[in-house]
C-alpha positions in Angstrom: 57.5 -46.3 -11.0 54.8 -47.4 -13.4 54.1 -51.1 -14.0 52.5 -52.7 -17.0 49.9 -54.9 -15.3 48.5 -57.7 -17.4 45.1 -58.9 -15.9 43.9 -62.2 -17.2 40.5 -63.8 -16.7 40.7 -67.6 -16.7 37.0 -68.1 -17.4 36.9 -66.1 -20.6 40.6 -66.8 -21.4 41.2 -63.1 -22.2 43.8 -60.6 -20.9 44.0 -56.9 -20.7 47.0 -54.7 -20.2 47.0 -51.4 -18.2 49.8 -49.1 -17.2 49.6 -47.8 -13.6 51.8 -46.6 -10.8 51.2 -49.0 -7.9 53.9 -48.7 -5.2 51.9 -51.1 -2.9 52.9 -54.1 -5.1 56.6 -53.7 -4.3 57.5 -56.5 -1.9 54.8 -58.9 -2.9 55.7 -62.3 -4.2 54.4 -64.6 -6.9 51.3 -66.4 -5.5 50.3 -63.5 -3.2 46.8 -62.1 -3.5 45.9 -58.4 -3.6 42.8 -56.2 -3.8 41.8 -55.1 -7.3 40.9 -51.7 -6.1 44.6 -50.9 -6.1 44.6 -50.9 -9.9 41.0 -49.8 -10.4 39.2 -53.1 -10.3 37.1 -52.7 -7.1 35.3 -55.9 -6.0 38.0 -58.2 -7.5 40.8 -60.2 -5.9 43.9 -60.7 -8.0 46.7 -63.2 -7.7 50.3 -62.4 -8.9 51.4 -65.1 -11.4 54.6 -63.7 -12.7 56.3 -60.8 -14.5 59.5 -59.7 -16.1 62.2 -57.1 -15.4 63.4 -54.1 -17.3 65.7 -56.2 -19.5 63.0 -58.9 -20.2 64.2 -61.6 -17.9 61.3 -63.6 -16.4 60.4 -63.9 -12.7 60.5 -67.4 -11.4 58.5 -68.6 -8.3 61.2 -71.0 -7.1 64.0 -68.3 -6.8 63.6 -66.3 -3.6 64.3 -62.6 -3.4 64.5 -59.8 -5.9 68.0 -60.5 -7.5 68.7 -61.6 -11.0 70.8 -64.7 -11.1 72.2 -67.1 -13.6 70.8 -70.5 -12.9 71.1 -73.9 -14.4 67.6 -74.8 -15.6 66.1 -78.1 -16.7 62.5 -77.1 -17.1 59.9 -74.4 -16.3 59.8 -70.6 -16.8 62.6 -69.2 -18.8 63.7 -72.5 -20.3 63.1 -73.9 -23.8 64.5 -77.4 -24.2 64.7 -77.6 -27.9 67.6 -78.1 -30.3 67.7 -77.2 -34.0 69.4 -79.7 -36.3 69.3 -79.1 -40.0 66.2 -76.9 -40.0 64.3 -79.3 -37.8 63.4 -78.6 -34.1 63.7 -81.5 -31.6 62.8 -81.7 -27.9 65.9 -83.0 -26.1 65.4 -85.1 -23.0 67.8 -84.3 -20.2 68.9 -80.9 -21.7 70.1 -78.2 -19.2 70.8 -74.5 -19.9 72.3 -71.8 -17.8 70.0 -68.8 -18.1 69.4 -65.4 -16.4 66.2 -65.3 -14.3 64.7 -62.9 -11.8 63.6 -63.7 -8.2 59.9 -64.1 -7.1 59.6 -60.8 -5.3 58.4 -57.6 -7.0 61.0 -54.7 -6.8 61.7 -51.4 -8.6 63.5 -53.4 -11.4 60.3 -55.1 -12.4 58.4 -53.6 -15.4 55.6 -56.1 -16.1 53.4 -57.8 -13.5 51.1 -60.7 -14.6 48.1 -61.4 -12.5 44.8 -63.4 -12.8 41.4 -62.8 -11.4 40.6 -65.1 -8.4 37.4 -63.6 -7.2 34.9 -61.2 -8.5 32.4 -60.8 -11.3 31.9 -58.1 -13.8 32.9 -56.6 -17.1 36.6 -56.0 -16.7 37.3 -53.9 -19.9 34.4 -51.7 -19.0 35.6 -51.1 -15.5 39.2 -50.5 -16.7 37.9 -48.1 -19.4 39.3 -50.2 -22.2 37.4 -50.1 -25.5 36.6 -53.6 -26.8 38.0 -54.4 -30.2 35.4 -54.6 -32.8 35.0 -58.1 -34.2 35.0 -58.3 -38.0 31.7 -59.3 -39.3 31.2 -60.2 -42.9 29.1 -57.5 -44.5 28.5 -56.8 -48.1 31.2 -54.6 -49.4 30.1 -51.1 -50.0 30.4 -50.0 -53.6 32.3 -46.8 -53.9 31.3 -44.4 -56.5 34.4 -43.2 -58.4 34.3 -40.0 -60.3 34.4 -40.6 -64.0 37.7 -39.8 -65.6 37.8 -39.1 -69.3 40.8 -40.6 -70.9 42.3 -38.7 -73.8 43.0 -41.0 -76.7 46.2 -40.4 -78.6 45.7 -40.3 -82.3 46.9 -43.5 -83.9 49.5 -43.3 -86.7 48.1 -43.9 -90.1 48.6 -47.4 -91.3 49.6 -47.6 -94.9 50.1 -50.8 -96.9 53.9 -49.9 -97.3 54.4 -49.9 -93.5 52.6 -53.2 -93.1 54.8 -54.8 -95.7 58.0 -53.6 -93.9 56.9 -55.2 -90.6 56.3 -58.5 -92.3 59.7 -58.5 -93.9 61.4 -57.9 -90.5 60.3 -61.2 -89.2 61.8 -64.0 -91.2 60.0 -67.4 -91.1 61.8 -70.1 -89.2 62.1 -73.5 -90.9 60.0 -76.2 -89.3 62.0 -79.0 -87.8 61.1 -82.6 -88.8 60.1 -84.9 -86.0 62.5 -87.8 -85.5 61.1 -91.3 -86.0 61.5 -93.8 -83.2 63.7 -96.1 -85.3 66.4 -93.5 -86.0 
C-alpha cells in the first residue's frame, strides 16, 4: 500500500509530495510523531496532521478509530458553513451539516497522509530528490530568426476606365437627411 505523503515545512511555508510505501504508519493517529528516516528524511522528526481516504473524505482528529462515519458538524475539518443566495456567498452562524468523515487513525483505506516537520534542519527537496521548480525571471526575450519566405504575388486584374465606371454605378448615393430643428 503506497501513501501519498505531503511533507510541509512551517518555517518556509512550502510543501512537497512524495509517494512511498510505508507500512509502519498504519495504526498511527493524528498528532503522533514519527522518524523521518521512514520516508527518506533522516535527521527529521515529523508529526501527522491529517489525511484523506481513497474516496476523498478527510480525517478528523476528534473522531476515534479508522471508520468512516456520517457526523453532524458545526465547524472544523470537512465543514464549510456557507450558503449561496442569488450568486452571493454568506457565512451562516449556527449552521450544521451532516457529512462523511474518516477517523483519526491511519489504516489501509487512507491514501494521503499530511505531516509537518517538527525537528530537523536541511534542504528537504534535495534530500527527497525533488527538483526545485525554476522561478521565472524576467529576461530579454530572445529574437528568433525566421527563415525568409518569399510570397508569390498574384497578378492584379487590369483596371480599365469602363470597369471603374461600373463599380461607381452599383453604389447609388443616399439622400442626406435634414436635421430637425428644436422647435419642430
